[in-house]
N, C-alpha and C positions, 0 to 999 in steps of 0.2 A: 680460667677459660670462661668466656662470656657465653650464656645460653643464647640460642638463635631464636628470634621472635617468630611467631606464627606469621607466615607470609601469605599474601593474597594468592588465589588460584589463577595464576597467569601462566601462559605457555612455557616461559623459561624455567619454571619450577621443575619440569620434567628433565631438564638438562643438568640440574644441579649435581646429582650424584657423579655423572661423568666429569663435570667441571671440577668438583672437589678432588676427585681421584687424580686428574691431570696435574693440578696444582700441588697436590701432596706428593706426587711422584717427581717428574722432571722439573716441575715448577714453572711451566709456561703453557699457554693454551691460546687458541683463537676461538672466539664465540661469534658465530654469525646468526643474528636474530633480527627478524623484520620489525618494523615499527609496531608497538602495541604488545610486544612479547614480555615486557617488564624487565629487560636486562639492566637498565640504568639504575633503578631503585632497588630491585630485589637481589641482584648478584652480590653487591657489597655487603648487604645485611646478612645474606646466607653464609658468607665467609667469616663472620665474626666468631663462630665457634670452632674454627680450625686450630689444630694444635700448633701448626707452624706459625700462627700469628703471634703467639707469645704475648709480650708486652708492647709489640709494635703496632703501628697503625696501617690502615689501608688508604692509599692515595687514589682518588677517583678523578681522572682528568676529563674536563669538558672543554669543547672548543670555544664556548662563549660564556660570558658572565651570566646572562639571563638563564641559560640552561643549568649552570652550576648552582645558582641560588635556588632554582625550581627543584632540582634533584635533591639538594640538601633538605629543603623544607618538606618535600614529599616523604623522604626517608624518616625525618624526625617525626612526622605525623604518624607513620606506621609504627614507630616505637612509642608513641604517646608522649613524646618529649618536645622541648623547644629546640630550635636550631641553636647550635653552639654547645650542646651537651654531647651525647654519643656521636652525633653527626654534626659536623661544622663545615664551614667553607672559608677559603682565603682567596682573595683576588685583589687586584689593584683598586685602591680606594674603598675597599669593603672587606671586613673580616668578622666572622662570628665563629669562634673556636675557644676551647678551654683545655685544661689538663685532663678532663674526662673524655675528650674527643678521641674516637677510635677510627671513624671514617671521616677523612678530610677531603672535601671536594674542592678542587683547585682548577683554575684555568690553565691551559697547557703550558703557557710561558713560565708559570711558577716552578714547574718541575725542573726545567733546565737550570734555573737560578739555585734551586736547592742542591742539585748535584754539583754545580760549580763551587758552591760554598762548602759543601760536605760530600766529597766524592764517594764516601761509603754509605751515604743515606742512612745514617744511624737513626734508629727508631722507626724506620719504615720497613714493613714486612712485605708489602705487595703494592704494585702499581698497576692500576687498571686504566687502559686507554679507551675511553668511550667515544662512540661515533667517529672511529678512526677513518672511515671512508671519506670524511671531509678533507683529509690530507693537508691540513694546515702545516705551515713551515715549523711552527712550534711543536706540533704533534710529531712530525717526522724527526725533528732534532731531539725531542725528548726521548723518543723510543731508541734512537741511535745511541744516546748517552746512557740510557738505562741498560741497554744490551752490553755496552762497554763496561759499565759498573758490574753487571752480573757475571760477565765472563772473566773479569780481572780481580775484583775485590769482594763481591758479594754473591757467591754461588747460591746462597739461600734466598736471594731476593726473588719473589714471585712476580711474573709478568703475565698480564692478561690483556689481549687486544680484542675489543668488541666493536661490532659494526652491523649496520643494517644491510648495506649494499657494498660488498667488497669481495675481491678475489681472495678468499680465505687461504687457499693453498699457497699463494705467493707470499703472504705475510707469514704463514706457518714455516715456510722455508727459511725466511729471515730469522725466525726464532728457533733455529736448529731443528727443523722438522717437528715442531710442536703439534699436538693433535688439534684437529679442527672439529669443533662441536657445533652442530646446527640445531636451531630451535625453530619450531613453527611459530607463526604469528597469530595474534588474535585481533583481527580487524573485522569490521562489519562491511558488507558489500558497498562498493562505491561505483556509482553510475558515471562513467566518463563520457562527457559530451564535448563536441567541438563547435565553436562559434567563431569563425575566422574574422579577425579585424580587417576592415578594408584598408587598402594602402594609403588612402588620403585622410584617414581618421587618426587623430592624435591618440597615443596610448592612454593618456588620462581620460579622454573623452570616451573611448571604448570601454575602459574599466568602469567608469562611473555609470555609464548606460547599462552595462551588464549587471552591476550591483543593484540598480533600481529594479531591473527586470526580475532578478532572483528574489529580492525582498517581497515583490508582489506575487510571486508564484511558488515560493518554497518556504518551509518553516525552518526555525533554528537560526543560529548565528552564521556569519559569513567571514571567511578568512581569504583576503585578496593579496596575492603576491605581486609586488612591483619591484623594479630594479633598484631604486634608491630613495633617499629622503626627498629629493626634488619631485619625483613623480608622485610620492605619497602626499606631499603637501598640495600639489595641484589637483589630485583626485579628491582630496578632502574638501578643497574649495568648490569643486563641481557638485559635491553631495550636500554642501551646506544649504539647509532650508529646503531640500528636495527629497528628504526621507521622512517617514512618519515620526511622531513624537516618541514612540516607544523604542526607537532604534538609536543606539549610541555609536557614533563613529570614533574609533580609537586608532592611534598610530603606534607602530612598533618598528623601531630601527635602532642601530647600535649607538648613536650619539645621544640617545635619550637618557634622562635620569633613571636610576634603577627603580625608584618607586613608580614612575610612569610606566616602565616596562612591565613591572609586576601587575599593575592595574590593568594593562592591556590583555594579560593572559588569564585574569580571574574570570570566573563564570559571570554571565550577565545576571543582574538581579531578577528575581521572580517576576514574570510578566513582561520582561523586556528582552530585547535582542541587541546584539552588538555586531558591528562590522569592524573587523581588524584589518587595517591596511599595513602590510608588513613587507620587509625585505626577506632575504634568504635566512635571516636570523630565526625565523619560525619554522624552518624546514624540519629540524630534528630536535630530539631531546626534550621537547615540551609538548604538553597537551593543553589545548584551550577548550575547556569544557563547554559544551553547548554548540560547538561549531559542527555543522553537518553539510556545509557547502563551501567548497574551495574554488576560487577563480584564479587561474594562473595566466599571467601575461606572457609567459614563455621566455622572459629575459632575466638576467642577473648582472650585477656589476662586480667585476673582479679587478684586483690590482695587477698591473703588468709592468714589470721592470724592463727598461731598455738599457742594456749595458753601454751601447754606443753613446748615449746622452747622459747616463747617470740619473735619469728621471724615472719615477714610478707614476704611472697614470692609471686612472680608473677606466676600464673599458667595458662597455655594455655589450654582452654577448648572449647568444642563445643558451638556454639551460641545457644540461645534459639529460639523457633519458632517466638516469638514476635520480637526479634532482626532481624531474617532473613526476616520477613515481612517488618519491618522498612527499612532495607537496600534495599530490592526490590523496595519499594515505592519511593526511590530516583530517580528511572529511569523514573517515570511517573509524575514528578512534573510540567513540562512545556510542554510536548508533549508525544505522545505514545512512549514507550520504551521497552527495553528487560532487563531481569535479568538472569544472567547465574550463576548457582550454581555448585561448583566443588565437587558435591557428587551425589549419586543416589537418585532418586525421593522418593523411599520408605524409605530412611533414615530420611526424614523430620519428619515423624510421631514419630520417636524415640527421637527427640530433646526435651529438657525440655521446658515446656510451657513458662516460664519467666526466666530471669536472677535472680539468688538469690539476695535478698536484701543485700546491703553491711553491714548492721548492724549485720547480722548473720555470717559474715566472717572477720570482721575488728578488728584491735587493738582499744580497747575502752578506752585507757588511757586519750586521749584528751576529750572524752565525759564525763568521770568520773570527770576530773578536772573542766570542764565547769559546770557540775551539782553541784559540791561542791561550785563553785562561785555563783551559782543561789540559793544556800541554800537547794539543794536537795541531801541528803546523799545517797539515794538509787535511781539510775536512773530508776529502774523498776516502780517507782511511777508515772512517766510521762506517757502520753498517746501515746505510740508508736504503729504503725500499726503491727509491729512484735517486741515483747519484746527482749531486748538484752540478749544474752546467759549468763548464770550464770558463766560458766568457764572463759569466756573472761572478765567479770566484776571483778571476783576475781583476775585474773592476773593483770588487770589494777589497782585495789586497792593496790595490793602488790607493784607494781612499784611506785605508787605515795607515798606510805608510805616510801619506800626505799629512794626516792628522797627528802623526807621531805615536800612534797607539801600538804599533808593532815595529820590530826592526826588520832588517833585510832578510832574516831567516824566518820571518813570520812568528817570532816569539814575542810575547807580551812585554811591553815596556812599563815603566812606572806610570807614565801618563795613561797608557792603556788600562792598567789596573785600576787607576782612579776613575776612568770612564766606565769600566764594567760594573763597578760597585754602585753606579747611579741608576741602574735599571732603566735606561733610556736608549732610544736609537742613537747610534754612534755619533752622528753629527750634533745632536742636542746634548749628549753626554760631554762631548768636547767643549761645547759652548758653556755649560754649567761649570765644568772644571776650570776653564780659563777665567770665567767670571768670578769664581770663588777666590782665585789668586789675587783678584783686584778688589775683593770685598763686595762683590755684587751678586752673590749666589742666589739671593732671595728673588730678585726680579727675573734672573735667568731661569730659575726653577719654575716660576709661575708661567713664563713663556713656554717652557718645555711642556708643562702639563697642558697648557692651552692648545698646543699644537698636536699633542698625542690623544687628547680627549675631544673628539669632534663634538661641535655644538656648544661648548663652553664659551660664554661671552658673545654668542651670536655667530653670524656668518659674514660680517663685514670684512672685506679684504684688508682693511687697515688694522694691523695688529695692535697699534697703540690704542685705538678706539675699542677693540675687542678686549684688551687687557683691562681697560678702565671699567667696562661693563662687568667683566668677570669679578673684579675686586668689589664692586657694589652689589653683586648678586648675593642674596641671602638664602637662596635655596639650598636643600640638603646636598645636592650633587656638587654645587659650587663650593660649599663648605668642606666637603670631603676632598675636593681637588686642592683647596688651599692647604689642608692638612698634609696631603701628599707632597705638595710643593715644599712645605717646610721640612718634611722628612728628607726629601731629596737634597735640599740645601744643607741639611745637617750631615748628610752622608759624604759631602764633598771633602776630599782628603787634603786639599791644598790649604795652607794657612789663610785664615780670613781676617780681614780688618775692616773697620767701618770706613765708609766713604761719605764725603760731604754731599755729593750730588749723585742721584741715581743715573746710571747710563741709559741712553735711549734704547729702545728695542732694536733699532737698526744697528747700533754699535755691538750689541750682544749677538745678533744674528750673523754679523760678519764672520764670527768664529765658526759658525756652523755651515754657512753656505757662501764661502768666498767666491765660488764659481758661479753663483747666481746673483752677483751684483748686476744691476740692470741700469742702463742709461737710456734716457728718452731719445727717440729718433723720429724725425718727421712728424706725422700726424699725432695729435693728442691721444694719449693712452697706449701708444705703441712703444715698445722697448726692445733693446737688444741686450742679451745676457753676456756675462764674461765668458761663458762656455760656447758662445757663438750662436746660440739659439734665439729665436724671436719669441716674444710674449706680448700679450696685450691685456688691457683692463678697460672696462667701460669708460667712455670719454667723460661721463658725468660723475665718475667716482672722484673723491677728493685726492686720491693718489695719482690720478691720471696726469696732473700738471707738474708732478715732481720731476726734477732732473735726474736724481739717482734713487734707486730702491734696492733693498735686499729682499729677494723673493724666497719665501719659505715653502710655498705650496703652489704647484702648477697642475692644472687639469686640462684634459683634452690632448690633442695631437701635439707631439713635441715640436713640430715645425712651427706651429702657430698656437701655442698653448695659452690658456687663460690663467691670469694671475688670481689665485684664490686667497692668498695670504702673503702680505709683504709689509715692510716698514720703510719709512723714509730714512735717507742717510745723506751726508754731505761729502763732497770730494775731500775735504780736510780729514774727515773721519776715515775715509778709505785709505788715504795716504798714511795716517797715523797707525792704523791697525794692520794694514796689508802691505806696508811699504816693501817688505822683502819679496812680495809677489809681483810688484810693479816693475815691468821691464822698461828701461830707458835705452832707446836705440836711435842712432843717427842714420837717417835714410838719405841717400843721394839720389836726386831725380833730375830729369832733363825737362826744362820748360820749353815746350815746342814753340811757344809764341815769342819768347825772348831769345830763343836759340842759345841757351846757356844752361850750365849745370848749377843746381841749387841744393843746399844741404838743409835738411829739416830734422830737428830732434823731436822724437815722439815719446810720450809716456803712456804705456798701455797696461791694462789689467786684462789679460786674456784678449778677447776680441773687442774690448772697449778702449777707445782712445780717451785718455784723461786730459791730455794737453799736448800742444806742439808749439815749436818756435823755430824761426829761420835762423840758421847759423851763417857766419861769413862763408862765401864760396871757397872751395878748395883751390889750392895753387900747387905749382910744381908737379911732381910725379902723381900726387893724389888727383889733381885736376886732369892730367893726361889719362889716367886710368878711368876716371869718371866719363870723360869724353868718349873713350873707346867703348865703354859699356853702353853709353847712350846710342852710339852708332850700331852696336849689335842689336839693340832693341828697336830703334826707329829707322835703321837703314842708312845707306850711303847718301841718300838724298838730302840729309841735314847738313852735309859738308858744303862749304862755299866754293863750289867748282867754278873756276874762271875759264877764260878762253884757252890759256896755255895748257892747264891741266886737262881740260876736256879734250882738246885736240890730241894731246899725247896719249890719253887713254884710248881714244878711237884708233890712233895709228897702231898702238901696241895690240889692241884687240884684233885689228885686221891682220897684222903679222902673225899672231897666234893662230887665227883661223886658217890662214893661207900656208904658213910654214910649220906650225906646230911647235913642239918643244925644240930648243930651250926658250923660245919666246914665251913670256909669261901670260897666263890666263888672267885677264883683268875684268871678267864678268863679276856681277855683284856677289854671288856666292863665294867665288874664289877670293875676292878681296876681303870679304868679311871674315873668312877663316884665317887670313894672314895679316890681320890688322897690326899685330905686334911686330911683324917683319917690315912692312913698308911705311906705315903711318906713324907708329909710336915714336921712332927716332926723330921725327921732324915736327912733332907737336911743340907748341911754345910754352907749355905749362900754364895755360890760362883756362878758366872755366867757361869762357865764351867761345863758341864755334867760329864767330866772325873774326876772331884773332888768328885763325889759321889762314895763311896766305895762299894765293893761287900758286906761287912759286914752290911753297912747301909741299903742296899736293903733287905738283909735277915732279919734284925731286924724289918724293916718296915712290911714285910709280916707276921712275927711271931706275931706282935702286933695285927693282925686281929683275932688271935685265942683266944677264951675265956680263962681267967686265969686258970680255973679248968681243961682245956684240954692241957695246955702247956706241961706237963710232959708226956702226952700220945702220942705225935707225934712220939718220938723215939720208943716207944713200938709198936704202931700200924703200923707205916710206917718207919721201920729202914732204915738208909742210906746204910748199908752194910750187907752182909751175911757172917757169919763166916764159911768158907768151911772146910771140914774134913782135907784138906791139910794144914790148918793153915793160909791160906790167907784170908784177908778181901776184899771181892769182892763187888763193888758198885751195888746197885739195881736201875734200871732205871724205873721211874714212868711216863714218858712222854706220854705213850700210854694208851689204855683202861685198860690194865692189867700190873702189875709190872713184869719186865723182869730181869732175872739174866743171863748175858752173861758170861759163865765160861768154862774153858777148862775141857773136860770130865774127864781127869785124876785126877782132884782135887776132884771129887765126888766118886772115888773108895771107896768101903767099906760102902757106904751109902745105906741102904735098904729102907728108907722112902723118900718120895718126899719133898723137902724143901718148907716151908710155912711161912707166916707171920700172923699178927693179931691173935696171940695166936694159930697158927696152923690151922686157919679156911680158909685162903686164900692161895691156892698154887701159887708159883711163876711160871711164864712161863720160862722154862729153854731154853736158846739158847746155845746148846752144841758146843764147839769150838775145833778145832784141835790144835796141839802144835803150829801151826803158826797163831793161833787165827782166823782161817777161819771157818765159820759155817758148822757144820756136820748135825745137826738135831735139831728141836724144839719140845719140849714135855712138857706136864703137868702131865706125869705119868712116873717118873723115874724107879720105880720097873718094870713096863711093858716094858720099853725100855731095861733094862738089860736082861729081859727074851726073848725078841723078836728081835729087830733090832740090838742089840749089836753084834751078830755074824757076820752080814754082814759089820757092821762098823769096827769091829776089823780086819777083813780080809783086808779091804781097807786101814786102817791106818797102818797095819804092812808092807804093800807094799810101802807106801809113807814115813813112818817114822820108818825104821827098828831098829834104835838105841833106840827107846822109848819102854816103858814097856806097853804091851797089854795083860793082863791076860784073860784067858778063862772065869773065874767067877769074874767079877768086884766087886760083893758084898762081896767077901772074900778077895779082894786085899787091899793093903795099898794105900791110897790117896797120891799123890805127886804133887808138883808144879815144879818138875824137870823132866828130861827125864826118870829117874828110881828112885825108892826109895833108900835111903841111905844104907839100909841093903841089 
């Protein structure tokens, strides 16, 4: 048993007896201790002398690499040792540990991989989850796995959850009602002030102005919180040359080299001050000595996964009250300080209480793959503080099925096992595994590291250019990344063989993001993705003129996202690698200008059209069906209606309106619903509408009339009227009543009104002049002769003096000429 070193007198020391008792008893506890209590560095060291530790180690989980390194170094200093002896750390691209290590500080994702590789966690006696209030996906998943291990395989495994701002009772319930131990904090007074940023002032301008004001009015160093790297860079530009020579402006964000991060949190040299421009990475677990002023912009940038699109975008949101308090607390870690918030005091109450747990907002494909490796087909069976959303799980399951990582029962496949061993996001793991089978694991692994380690190779959207800069970078971070890439390539389980030519980045990325193949559309720099979404890149960028891209990173709104990382690709590459995903479909369409059906063959990858060609027009039954479909879409107006078919349709329509069933309804809607009945049998098997004859249309309409009524059409609704003049004048049935438009002279000598339907339905007479211009409309010809004729006769004699205008038309002879022959 190792002796416990003398510990600094920090508030958490008072809680150690209760904490030791809880872990020695039921083996689980929750420790709630505010910033400055000393929980991160003192608790693991205080447990080194516990009997239950035996020969095992203590795992201390930190949410960020920066915090993990800082915690390990601080504990090593307290022990008077170097990092890597009693206290070590392990994280991606960095490791300092040895056989002597008893406290191993790891980032949260490391625990899940340790459990998946060894479900019994041999050699581990305790797992401490620090800063659990950050609720990262890796932290939640790690705790769920650890609980499963403890409940099923390792009842002796000690679990301790520590947090500064957390609902301890809720976590304690998850840990089978473990005791909640609370510690007082040790912080100095912090004067919280509010200086609202005006609506029309850029965030970077307001922050730079406030920093200059603070440097002039306050002592000590300054920690300024900004949403992300972009705002940090812009703020630094606005401070350049505008602060005194004794002030050093430092940047602190996740994509930085570890050495640069460590330099940012070191105390300023004697006689100098520093301004640290940081993201939320500086909220917890670290102390920047000398900082006594915090300036908080009030915003943070969080990843948000959209199951509907399969995209994760970074969203700038207001900080939670818990985060604002954590940030303010940084000012009082070593001496009294001040926290300046760039918003109104009353707005604080409207901030959300806590930052949403990442499990509710994240892509869960990695979680689903790890669960399958753990033998859990449904992640909801694990003990999560917040269950994973069903929609995100379904999206993750669909992706893993598409990549062949799991089977229909969500069990891990051989391909899935190979992917999981690569310790990469699932898409990139799939890419490396496929590349390994082709002998190209090296370049694929470099690309994977480049895409998972922000900032490597710069920020050029062109991944080929970024990869080239990464390969030439001689910095420590780049060298560590290259070592990691070689390790990933060596972990690929598929057989590897040498290849003569390295594949392009685009070819490799096709395996990871087949749904994000993009094709140029319209304006330069605008693209449409295979998943149907739009994306754009600056028109001046070298990739903006490419026909095809594979997009690895999109930022901003999904509807009009900005391409942050992509590689060029050719159509031949797409066909070669994604041939099974390309759909070939024949589409029959109606050309309204040519009035004919045309057939086009299209090749599509999702929403992208790769090519198309016209095929010979259909014939026979296929052509007839295509014509019918075109009519359903474009309406009956595309048919070549002639005089015969039009007249018959009008007659049948009038009979239906007047007599009803069984006379057929020939209105548009009725005919469209019965195309197969009346039109299909009379089509000529041609793709051209003009080949349908007027007679065929008339025969089709007539076929709708019951057989026993066929001979009644002409009797009840005759096509013409035999006028007294001897002319056969057509009757128009297109209106509500049948109309006979006839020159008045052709009705001389007629004493009865013309009628049809065996004399029961009078025709509406449209009486015309010799020039066929309307004179009068009547349904009472005898009354017209007796009444209006006198005035009409007078007018007509003046206009047409050569024509015959008798005083008594009933006694006159009808004529189709100017005057009767006699």
